[in-house]
N, CA, C and O atoms as a GROMACS GRO file, in nm:
protein
  476
    1UNK      N    1   6.845  10.586   4.885
    1UNK     CA    2   6.878  10.726   4.864
    1UNK      C    3   6.761  10.812   4.910
    1UNK      O    4   6.646  10.778   4.884
    2UNK      N    5   6.790  10.921   4.978
    2UNK     CA    6   6.688  11.014   5.027
    2UNK      C    7   6.649  11.114   4.918
    2UNK      O    8   6.735  11.174   4.855
    3UNK      N    9   6.519  11.130   4.899
    3UNK     CA   10   6.471  11.230   4.803
    3UNK      C   11   6.464  11.366   4.873
    3UNK      O   12   6.433  11.374   4.992
    4UNK      N   13   6.494  11.472   4.799
    4UNK     CA   14   6.494  11.606   4.857
    4UNK      C   15   6.446  11.707   4.755
    4UNK      O   16   6.469  11.694   4.635
    5UNK      N   17   6.377  11.811   4.806
    5UNK     CA   18   6.346  11.928   4.726
    5UNK      C   19   6.394  12.051   4.802
    5UNK      O   20   6.407  12.049   4.925
    6UNK      N   21   6.421  12.157   4.728
    6UNK     CA   22   6.462  12.286   4.785
    6UNK      C   23   6.360  12.389   4.740
    6UNK      O   24   6.318  12.390   4.624
    7UNK      N   25   6.321  12.477   4.832
    7UNK     CA   26   6.223  12.581   4.802
    7UNK      C   27   6.276  12.715   4.851
    7UNK      O   28   6.306  12.732   4.969
    8UNK      N   29   6.287  12.810   4.760
    8UNK     CA   30   6.325  12.946   4.797
    8UNK      C   31   6.278  13.040   4.687
    8UNK      O   32   6.304  13.015   4.569
    9UNK      N   33   6.209  13.147   4.723
    9UNK     CA   34   6.155  13.238   4.622
    9UNK      C   35   6.263  13.326   4.559
    9UNK      O   36   6.235  13.397   4.462
   10UNK      N   37   6.384  13.323   4.612
   10UNK     CA   38   6.495  13.398   4.552
   10UNK      C   39   6.574  13.303   4.461
   10UNK      O   40   6.648  13.217   4.509
   11UNK      N   41   6.557  13.319   4.331
   11UNK     CA   42   6.616  13.226   4.233
   11UNK      C   43   6.768  13.217   4.247
   11UNK      O   44   6.825  13.108   4.236
   12UNK      N   45   6.835  13.329   4.271
   12UNK     CA   46   6.981  13.327   4.283
   12UNK      C   47   7.024  13.240   4.400
   12UNK      O   48   7.114  13.157   4.387
   13UNK      N   49   6.960  13.259   4.515
   13UNK     CA   50   6.995  13.180   4.633
   13UNK      C   51   6.961  13.033   4.609
   13UNK      O   52   7.040  12.944   4.644
   14UNK      N   53   6.847  13.007   4.551
   14UNK     CA   54   6.805  12.869   4.522
   14UNK      C   55   6.909  12.797   4.436
   14UNK      O   56   6.948  12.684   4.466
   15UNK      N   57   6.952  12.862   4.330
   15UNK     CA   58   7.052  12.801   4.242
   15UNK      C   59   7.186  12.782   4.312
   15UNK      O   60   7.258  12.686   4.285
   16UNK      N   61   7.220  12.873   4.401
   16UNK     CA   62   7.344  12.859   4.477
   16UNK      C   63   7.341  12.736   4.567
   16UNK      O   64   7.437  12.659   4.570
   17UNK      N   65   7.231  12.719   4.640
   17UNK     CA   66   7.219  12.605   4.730
   17UNK      C   67   7.215  12.475   4.651
   17UNK      O   68   7.274  12.374   4.691
   18UNK      N   69   7.144  12.478   4.539
   18UNK     CA   70   7.132  12.359   4.454
   18UNK      C   71   7.267  12.303   4.413
   18UNK      O   72   7.285  12.182   4.406
   19UNK      N   73   7.360  12.392   4.387
   19UNK     CA   74   7.491  12.351   4.336
   19UNK      C   75   7.603  12.355   4.440
   19UNK      O   76   7.719  12.330   4.408
   20UNK      N   77   7.569  12.386   4.563
   20UNK     CA   78   7.670  12.403   4.668
   20UNK      C   79   7.739  12.272   4.704
   20UNK      O   80   7.858  12.270   4.735
   21UNK      N   81   7.663  12.161   4.702
   21UNK     CA   82   7.719  12.032   4.737
   21UNK      C   83   7.693  11.930   4.626
   21UNK      O   84   7.603  11.947   4.544
   22UNK      N   85   7.773  11.826   4.626
   22UNK     CA   86   7.744  11.711   4.543
   22UNK      C   87   7.650  11.624   4.627
   22UNK      O   88   7.696  11.546   4.711
   23UNK      N   89   7.521  11.637   4.607
   23UNK     CA   90   7.420  11.576   4.692
   23UNK      C   91   7.432  11.424   4.698
   23UNK      O   92   7.402  11.364   4.802
   24UNK      N   93   7.474  11.362   4.590
   24UNK     CA   94   7.486  11.216   4.587
   24UNK      C   95   7.586  11.164   4.690
   24UNK      O   96   7.572  11.052   4.740
   25UNK      N   97   7.687  11.244   4.722
   25UNK     CA   98   7.783  11.205   4.826
   25UNK      C   99   7.717  11.189   4.962
   25UNK      O  100   7.769  11.120   5.050
   26UNK      N  101   7.602  11.253   4.980
   26UNK     CA  102   7.529  11.248   5.107
   26UNK      C  103   7.406  11.158   5.096
   26UNK      O  104   7.315  11.164   5.179
   27UNK      N  105   7.404  11.075   4.991
   27UNK     CA  106   7.293  10.983   4.967
   27UNK      C  107   7.161  11.059   4.947
   27UNK      O  108   7.056  11.017   4.995
   28UNK      N  109   7.169  11.171   4.876
   28UNK     CA  110   7.052  11.256   4.850
   28UNK      C  111   7.029  11.267   4.701
   28UNK      O  112   7.121  11.294   4.623
   29UNK      N  113   6.905  11.245   4.663
   29UNK     CA  114   6.861  11.262   4.524
   29UNK      C  115   6.779  11.391   4.520
   29UNK      O  116   6.664  11.394   4.564
   30UNK      N  117   6.839  11.496   4.465
   30UNK     CA  118   6.771  11.625   4.455
   30UNK      C  119   6.668  11.615   4.343
   30UNK      O  120   6.703  11.619   4.225
   31UNK      N  121   6.542  11.603   4.380
   31UNK     CA  122   6.434  11.582   4.285
   31UNK      C  123   6.392  11.710   4.214
   31UNK      O  124   6.363  11.707   4.094
   32UNK      N  125   6.390  11.822   4.287
   32UNK     CA  126   6.342  11.947   4.228
   32UNK      C  127   6.383  12.065   4.315
   32UNK      O  128   6.415  12.051   4.432
   33UNK      N  129   6.380  12.182   4.251
   33UNK     CA  130   6.404  12.308   4.321
   33UNK      C  131   6.296  12.406   4.275
   33UNK      O  132   6.273  12.421   4.155
   34UNK      N  133   6.232  12.470   4.369
   34UNK     CA  134   6.117  12.555   4.338
   34UNK      C  135   6.136  12.698   4.387
   34UNK      O  136   6.180  12.721   4.500
   35UNK      N  137   6.104  12.794   4.300
   35UNK     CA  138   6.094  12.933   4.344
   35UNK      C  139   5.951  12.967   4.381
   35UNK      O  140   5.925  13.068   4.447
   36UNK      N  141   5.858  12.883   4.339
   36UNK     CA  142   5.716  12.904   4.370
   36UNK      C  143   5.675  12.800   4.475
   36UNK      O  144   5.666  12.681   4.445
   37UNK      N  145   5.648  12.845   4.598
   37UNK     CA  146   5.613  12.750   4.704
   37UNK      C  147   5.482  12.676   4.679
   37UNK      O  148   5.465  12.564   4.728
   38UNK      N  149   5.390  12.734   4.603
   38UNK     CA  150   5.265  12.664   4.571
   38UNK      C  151   5.294  12.542   4.484
   38UNK      O  152   5.233  12.436   4.504
   39UNK      N  153   5.385  12.555   4.390
   39UNK     CA  154   5.424  12.440   4.307
   39UNK      C  155   5.491  12.333   4.392
   39UNK      O  156   5.468  12.214   4.374
   40UNK      N  157   5.573  12.377   4.485
   40UNK     CA  158   5.640  12.283   4.575
   40UNK      C  159   5.538  12.208   4.660
   40UNK      O  160   5.550  12.087   4.680
   41UNK      N  161   5.439  12.278   4.710
   41UNK     CA  162   5.337  12.215   4.793
   41UNK      C  163   5.261  12.110   4.714
   41UNK      O  164   5.229  12.003   4.766
   42UNK      N  165   5.232  12.138   4.589
   42UNK     CA  166   5.165  12.039   4.504
   42UNK      C  167   5.252  11.915   4.488
   42UNK      O  168   5.203  11.802   4.491
   43UNK      N  169   5.382  11.936   4.470
   43UNK     CA  170   5.474  11.823   4.458
   43UNK      C  171   5.474  11.740   4.587
   43UNK      O  172   5.469  11.617   4.582
   44UNK      N  173   5.480  11.808   4.700
   44UNK     CA  174   5.484  11.740   4.830
   44UNK      C  175   5.357  11.657   4.852
   44UNK      O  176   5.363  11.546   4.905
   45UNK      N  177   5.244  11.711   4.810
   45UNK     CA  178   5.117  11.641   4.828
   45UNK      C  179   5.107  11.517   4.739
   45UNK      O  180   5.033  11.424   4.771
   46UNK      N  181   5.182  11.514   4.629
   46UNK     CA  182   5.172  11.405   4.532
   46UNK      C  183   5.288  11.308   4.536
   46UNK      O  184   5.281  11.201   4.476
   47UNK      N  185   5.396  11.343   4.606
   47UNK     CA  186   5.517  11.261   4.604
   47UNK      C  187   5.575  11.248   4.744
   47UNK      O  188   5.566  11.340   4.826
   48UNK      N  189   5.635  11.134   4.770
   48UNK     CA  190   5.707  11.117   4.896
   48UNK      C  191   5.839  11.196   4.888
   48UNK      O  192   5.913  11.183   4.790
   49UNK      N  193   5.866  11.276   4.989
   49UNK     CA  194   5.991  11.352   4.997
   49UNK      C  195   6.051  11.327   5.135
   49UNK      O  196   5.984  11.345   5.236
   50UNK      N  197   6.178  11.286   5.138
   50UNK     CA  198   6.245  11.260   5.266
   50UNK      C  199   6.294  11.387   5.333
   50UNK      O  200   6.288  11.400   5.455
   51UNK      N  201   6.343  11.484   5.251
   51UNK     CA  202   6.402  11.607   5.305
   51UNK      C  203   6.350  11.726   5.226
   51UNK      O  204   6.347  11.724   5.103
   52UNK      N  205   6.309  11.829   5.297
   52UNK     CA  206   6.268  11.955   5.234
   52UNK      C  207   6.351  12.066   5.294
   52UNK      O  208   6.349  12.087   5.416
   53UNK      N  209   6.426  12.137   5.210
   53UNK     CA  210   6.497  12.258   5.254
   53UNK      C  211   6.415  12.375   5.202
   53UNK      O  212   6.394  12.388   5.082
   54UNK      N  213   6.369  12.459   5.292
   54UNK     CA  214   6.281  12.568   5.250
   54UNK      C  215   6.312  12.699   5.321
   54UNK      O  216   6.349  12.702   5.438
   55UNK      N  217   6.296  12.806   5.245
   55UNK     CA  218   6.300  12.938   5.304
   55UNK      C  219   6.178  12.950   5.395
   55UNK      O  220   6.079  12.881   5.373
   56UNK      N  221   6.184  13.034   5.494
   56UNK     CA  222   6.070  13.052   5.584
   56UNK      C  223   5.973  13.154   5.527
   56UNK      O  224   5.853  13.127   5.516
   57UNK      N  225   6.024  13.270   5.492
   57UNK     CA  226   5.937  13.381   5.454
   57UNK      C  227   5.929  13.389   5.302
   57UNK      O  228   6.023  13.431   5.235
   58UNK      N  229   5.813  13.348   5.249
   58UNK     CA  230   5.787  13.351   5.105
   58UNK      C  231   5.643  13.397   5.084
   58UNK      O  232   5.560  13.384   5.174
   59UNK      N  233   5.614  13.451   4.966
   59UNK     CA  234   5.477  13.496   4.941
   59UNK      C  235   5.379  13.379   4.929
   59UNK      O  236   5.415  13.272   4.882
   60UNK      N  237   5.259  13.401   4.971
   60UNK     CA  238   5.145  13.310   4.964
   60UNK      C  239   5.160  13.190   5.057
   60UNK      O  240   5.083  13.177   5.152
   61UNK      N  241   5.256  13.102   5.032
   61UNK     CA  242   5.279  12.986   5.117
   61UNK      C  243   5.418  13.001   5.178
   61UNK      O  244   5.518  13.012   5.106
   62UNK      N  245   5.425  13.002   5.310
   62UNK     CA  246   5.554  13.020   5.378
   62UNK      C  247   5.615  12.885   5.410
   62UNK      O  248   5.550  12.781   5.398
   63UNK      N  249   5.739  12.887   5.450
   63UNK     CA  250   5.804  12.766   5.498
   63UNK      C  251   5.735  12.711   5.621
   63UNK      O  252   5.733  12.590   5.643
   64UNK      N  253   5.679  12.800   5.703
   64UNK     CA  254   5.602  12.758   5.821
   64UNK      C  255   5.480  12.676   5.775
   64UNK      O  256   5.449  12.573   5.834
   65UNK      N  257   5.412  12.723   5.670
   65UNK     CA  258   5.297  12.649   5.616
   65UNK      C  259   5.339  12.510   5.569
   65UNK      O  260   5.269  12.412   5.592
   66UNK      N  261   5.452  12.503   5.503
   66UNK     CA  262   5.503  12.375   5.453
   66UNK      C  263   5.538  12.283   5.570
   66UNK      O  264   5.504  12.164   5.567
   67UNK      N  265   5.604  12.336   5.671
   67UNK     CA  266   5.639  12.255   5.789
   67UNK      C  267   5.513  12.205   5.860
   67UNK      O  268   5.508  12.090   5.905
   68UNK      N  269   5.412  12.292   5.871
   68UNK     CA  270   5.286  12.253   5.934
   68UNK      C  271   5.221  12.138   5.856
   68UNK      O  272   5.176  12.039   5.915
   69UNK      N  273   5.217  12.151   5.724
   69UNK     CA  274   5.159  12.044   5.641
   69UNK      C  275   5.235  11.913   5.663
   69UNK      O  276   5.173  11.808   5.682
   70UNK      N  277   5.366  11.920   5.661
   70UNK     CA  278   5.446  11.798   5.678
   70UNK      C  279   5.427  11.737   5.815
   70UNK      O  280   5.418  11.615   5.828
   71UNK      N  281   5.420  11.819   5.916
   71UNK     CA  282   5.402  11.770   6.054
   71UNK      C  283   5.280  11.680   6.065
   71UNK      O  284   5.284  11.577   6.134
   72UNK      N  285   5.172  11.719   5.998
   72UNK     CA  286   5.046  11.645   6.012
   72UNK      C  287   5.019  11.545   5.899
   72UNK      O  288   4.935  11.457   5.916
   73UNK      N  289   5.087  11.558   5.788
   73UNK     CA  290   5.058  11.472   5.673
   73UNK      C  291   5.172  11.380   5.631
   73UNK      O  292   5.148  11.275   5.572
   74UNK      N  293   5.292  11.419   5.660
   74UNK     CA  294   5.408  11.334   5.627
   74UNK      C  295   5.514  11.357   5.735
   74UNK      O  296   5.619  11.416   5.709
   75UNK      N  297   5.486  11.309   5.856
   75UNK     CA  298   5.571  11.339   5.973
   75UNK      C  299   5.714  11.284   5.964
   75UNK      O  300   5.800  11.328   6.040
   76UNK      N  301   5.740  11.191   5.875
   76UNK     CA  302   5.876  11.138   5.860
   76UNK      C  303   5.964  11.227   5.772
   76UNK      O  304   6.086  11.208   5.766
   77UNK      N  305   5.904  11.324   5.706
   77UNK     CA  306   5.980  11.416   5.622
   77UNK      C  307   6.058  11.513   5.712
   77UNK      O  308   6.001  11.573   5.803
   78UNK      N  309   6.187  11.526   5.684
   78UNK     CA  310   6.270  11.620   5.760
   78UNK      C  311   6.267  11.755   5.690
   78UNK      O  312   6.300  11.767   5.572
   79UNK      N  313   6.226  11.857   5.765
   79UNK     CA  314   6.220  11.992   5.711
   79UNK      C  315   6.336  12.072   5.769
   79UNK      O  316   6.358  12.074   5.890
   80UNK      N  317   6.408  12.136   5.680
   80UNK     CA  318   6.521  12.222   5.718
   80UNK      C  319   6.486  12.364   5.674
   80UNK      O  320   6.462  12.389   5.556
   81UNK      N  321   6.483  12.455   5.770
   81UNK     CA  322   6.456  12.594   5.737
   81UNK      C  323   6.584  12.666   5.697
   81UNK      O  324   6.688  12.652   5.762
   82UNK      N  325   6.575  12.741   5.589
   82UNK     CA  326   6.682  12.833   5.546
   82UNK      C  327   6.624  12.972   5.562
   82UNK      O  328   6.518  13.002   5.505
   83UNK      N  329   6.689  13.056   5.637
   83UNK     CA  330   6.629  13.186   5.661
   83UNK      C  331   6.733  13.296   5.679
   83UNK      O  332   6.842  13.273   5.733
   84UNK      N  333   6.698  13.412   5.634
   84UNK     CA  334   6.780  13.530   5.657
   84UNK      C  335   6.746  13.594   5.790
   84UNK      O  336   6.802  13.697   5.826
   85UNK      N  337   6.654  13.533   5.864
   85UNK     CA  338   6.605  13.589   5.990
   85UNK      C  339   6.649  13.503   6.107
   85UNK      O  340   6.637  13.380   6.104
   86UNK      N  341   6.700  13.568   6.209
   86UNK     CA  342   6.736  13.497   6.333
   86UNK      C  343   6.630  13.524   6.438
   86UNK      O  344   6.658  13.519   6.558
   87UNK      N  345   6.508  13.552   6.394
   87UNK     CA  346   6.396  13.586   6.480
   87UNK      C  347   6.354  13.466   6.566
   87UNK      O  348   6.334  13.357   6.514
   88UNK      N  349   6.342  13.488   6.696
   88UNK     CA  350   6.307  13.380   6.788
   88UNK      C  351   6.166  13.326   6.761
   88UNK      O  352   6.140  13.208   6.785
   89UNK      N  353   6.074  13.410   6.713
   89UNK     CA  354   5.939  13.362   6.682
   89UNK      C  355   5.942  13.255   6.574
   89UNK      O  356   5.869  13.157   6.583
   90UNK      N  357   6.027  13.274   6.472
   90UNK     CA  358   6.041  13.171   6.369
   90UNK      C  359   6.096  13.042   6.428
   90UNK      O  360   6.051  12.933   6.395
   91UNK      N  361   6.193  13.055   6.516
   91UNK     CA  362   6.252  12.937   6.579
   91UNK      C  363   6.148  12.864   6.663
   91UNK      O  364   6.146  12.741   6.663
   92UNK      N  365   6.063  12.936   6.736
   92UNK     CA  366   5.958  12.872   6.816
   92UNK      C  367   5.861  12.796   6.726
   92UNK      O  368   5.820  12.684   6.759
   93UNK      N  369   5.824  12.856   6.614
   93UNK     CA  370   5.734  12.788   6.522
   93UNK      C  371   5.802  12.664   6.464
   93UNK      O  372   5.738  12.560   6.447
   94UNK      N  373   5.929  12.675   6.435
   94UNK     CA  374   6.003  12.561   6.381
   94UNK      C  375   6.000  12.445   6.480
   94UNK      O  376   5.980  12.330   6.441
   95UNK      N  377   6.020  12.474   6.607
   95UNK     CA  378   6.017  12.371   6.710
   95UNK      C  379   5.879  12.306   6.718
   95UNK      O  380   5.868  12.184   6.730
   96UNK      N  381   5.774  12.387   6.710
   96UNK     CA  382   5.639  12.332   6.723
   96UNK      C  383   5.602  12.240   6.609
   96UNK      O  384   5.513  12.156   6.624
   97UNK      N  385   5.668  12.252   6.494
   97UNK     CA  386   5.640  12.164   6.380
   97UNK      C  387   5.751  12.061   6.357
   97UNK      O  388   5.761  12.003   6.250
   98UNK      N  389   5.833  12.040   6.459
   98UNK     CA  390   5.939  11.938   6.453
   98UNK      C  391   6.036  11.959   6.337
   98UNK      O  392   6.080  11.862   6.275
   99UNK      N  393   6.070  12.082   6.308
   99UNK     CA  394   6.166  12.110   6.202
   99UNK      C  395   6.301  12.054   6.244
   99UNK      O  396   6.345  12.072   6.358
  100UNK      N  397   6.366  11.986   6.152
  100UNK     CA  398   6.492  11.917   6.181
  100UNK      C  399   6.605  12.016   6.213
  100UNK      O  400   6.682  11.994   6.306
  101UNK      N  401   6.614  12.124   6.133
  101UNK     CA  402   6.723  12.220   6.154
  101UNK      C  403   6.681  12.358   6.104
  101UNK      O  404   6.591  12.372   6.021
  102UNK      N  405   6.748  12.460   6.156
  102UNK     CA  406   6.723  12.599   6.121
  102UNK      C  407   6.857  12.660   6.083
  102UNK      O  408   6.942  12.682   6.170
  103UNK      N  409   6.877  12.688   5.956
  103UNK     CA  410   7.006  12.739   5.906
  103UNK      C  411   6.986  12.882   5.859
  103UNK      O  412   6.895  12.910   5.781
  104UNK      N  413   7.072  12.974   5.906
  104UNK     CA  414   7.059  13.112   5.863
  104UNK      C  415   7.140  13.138   5.736
  104UNK      O  416   7.245  13.079   5.713
  105UNK      N  417   7.086  13.228   5.655
  105UNK     CA  418   7.151  13.269   5.531
  105UNK      C  419   7.249  13.380   5.563
  105UNK      O  420   7.228  13.453   5.660
  106UNK      N  421   7.353  13.395   5.488
  106UNK     CA  422   7.396  13.306   5.379
  106UNK      C  423   7.450  13.176   5.438
  106UNK      O  424   7.514  13.176   5.542
  107UNK      N  425   7.422  13.067   5.369
  107UNK     CA  426   7.463  12.936   5.417
  107UNK      C  427   7.595  12.897   5.348
  107UNK      O  428   7.614  12.922   5.229
  108UNK      N  429   7.682  12.838   5.423
  108UNK     CA  430   7.812  12.800   5.367
  108UNK      C  431   7.815  12.652   5.332
  108UNK      O  432   7.732  12.574   5.380
  109UNK      N  433   7.909  12.615   5.250
  109UNK     CA  434   7.931  12.474   5.216
  109UNK      C  435   7.962  12.394   5.342
  109UNK      O  436   7.912  12.282   5.359
  110UNK      N  437   8.042  12.450   5.430
  110UNK     CA  438   8.079  12.380   5.554
  110UNK      C  439   7.957  12.354   5.641
  110UNK      O  440   7.944  12.247   5.700
  111UNK      N  441   7.868  12.450   5.651
  111UNK     CA  442   7.747  12.434   5.732
  111UNK      C  443   7.658  12.323   5.676
  111UNK      O  444   7.611  12.238   5.751
  112UNK      N  445   7.636  12.325   5.545
  112UNK     CA  446   7.554  12.221   5.484
  112UNK      C  447   7.620  12.084   5.491
  112UNK      O  448   7.553  11.983   5.512
  113UNK      N  449   7.750  12.081   5.474
  113UNK     CA  450   7.823  11.953   5.483
  113UNK      C  451   7.804  11.892   5.620
  113UNK      O  452   7.772  11.773   5.632
  114UNK      N  453   7.822  11.971   5.724
  114UNK     CA  454   7.805  11.923   5.861
  114UNK      C  455   7.662  11.877   5.884
  114UNK      O  456   7.639  11.771   5.943
  115UNK      N  457   7.566  11.954   5.838
  115UNK     CA  458   7.425  11.920   5.856
  115UNK      C  459   7.390  11.788   5.789
  115UNK      O  460   7.323  11.704   5.848
  116UNK      N  461   7.436  11.769   5.665
  116UNK     CA  462   7.400  11.648   5.592
  116UNK      C  463   7.480  11.525   5.637
  116UNK      O  464   7.434  11.413   5.617
  117UNK      N  465   7.596  11.544   5.696
  117UNK     CA  466   7.665  11.430   5.757
  117UNK      C  467   7.588  11.381   5.879
  117UNK      O  468   7.589  11.262   5.910
  118UNK      N  469   7.520  11.473   5.946
  118UNK     CA  470   7.445  11.438   6.069
  118UNK      C  471   7.307  11.382   6.040
  118UNK      O  472   7.245  11.323   6.129
  119UNK      N  473   7.258  11.398   5.919
  119UNK     CA  474   7.121  11.350   5.887
  119UNK      C  475   7.110  11.199   5.895
  119UNK      O  476   7.004  11.143   5.871
   0.00000   0.00000   0.00000
């Protein structure tokens, strides 16, 4: 089973994504969900995580920072960006850190289902 965490500083969105799918059907064990990216980073540094779904733009530590850390410290971790921005600069940064996917908000059940079937 793949371990996963979700990171988004918007609690409402975070809770929505957390409950959008039955993660076990996709062989995913949702370990934690964080509104504070610093707490998430501490978890990542101390635990193996197979999949990280993270917002890009957050205070203090961004999703870009998390992807950069994973690229150099846990390169097998798949990072999926969730973003309300379709900005090409974010997409370029995502490519440079080998981000697995870039999903724009609001995210639908169908979009996540397709993404996790392909993982």
